[in-house]
C-alpha positions in Angstrom: 104.1 81.8 28.4 102.9 82.2 32.0 100.8 85.3 32.7 99.6 86.4 36.2 95.8 86.2 36.5 95.6 89.3 38.8 97.7 92.3 39.7 99.7 91.9 42.9 99.6 95.2 44.8 102.7 96.7 46.5 101.2 95.9 49.9 100.8 92.2 49.1 104.2 92.1 47.5 105.7 93.6 50.7 103.9 91.0 52.9 105.3 88.2 50.8 108.8 89.6 51.1 108.5 90.3 54.8 110.9 87.6 55.9 113.5 88.2 53.1 116.2 90.2 54.8 119.7 89.9 56.2 120.0 88.7 59.8 122.9 89.5 62.1 125.2 86.7 63.2 124.3 84.7 66.3 127.2 85.3 68.7 128.1 83.5 71.9 130.4 84.7 74.6 133.9 83.3 75.0 134.2 81.1 78.1 137.7 82.5 78.9 137.5 86.3 78.2 133.8 86.9 77.7 134.1 88.6 74.3 131.5 87.8 71.6 132.6 85.0 69.3 131.0 83.1 66.4 129.9 79.7 67.6 132.3 76.7 66.9 135.2 79.1 66.3 138.4 80.0 68.1 138.2 83.3 70.0 140.4 85.9 68.2 141.0 87.8 71.5 142.4 85.1 73.7 142.9 82.1 71.3 140.8 79.6 73.4 138.3 77.1 72.1 136.1 75.1 74.5 138.5 76.0 77.4 141.6 74.8 75.6 144.3 77.2 74.2 144.5 76.6 70.5 146.3 79.7 69.3 149.0 81.5 71.2 147.8 85.1 70.7 150.8 86.6 72.6 153.4 85.1 70.2 152.6 87.6 67.4 152.4 90.7 69.6 155.2 93.2 70.3 156.6 93.6 73.8 154.4 96.7 74.5 151.3 95.0 73.2 152.1 91.8 75.2 152.3 93.7 78.4 149.0 95.5 77.7 147.2 92.3 76.7 148.5 90.4 79.7 147.4 93.1 82.1 143.9 93.0 80.5 143.7 89.2 80.9 144.9 89.3 84.5 142.4 92.0 85.4 139.6 90.0 83.8 140.6 86.8 85.7 140.9 88.7 89.0 137.4 90.1 88.5 136.0 86.6 87.9 137.8 85.1 90.9 137.0 87.9 93.3 135.2 86.5 96.3 132.3 88.5 97.7 132.1 89.6 101.4 129.1 88.8 103.5 127.8 92.4 103.1 128.0 92.2 99.3 126.2 88.8 99.3 123.4 90.2 101.5 122.9 93.1 99.0 122.1 90.6 96.2 
């Protein structure tokens, strides 16, 4: 039967186990809506994967939810497509 030759202190034990812990998932941002998404997965918010719509997210929503979601998507797109004036460009 194997028996340890010397006592391993709590400090040494902790140093050995230093890298054994749970790590958070590595997230990327969705190209369409900008929300955090797991890599190589369809965005649950907008239903796009690599710029192509894979899931129609609006299909499952009620009329009230559809209107709210569409308004949110339109505001996000308007924010991205907003052109800067000469004054705003000079500030940057």
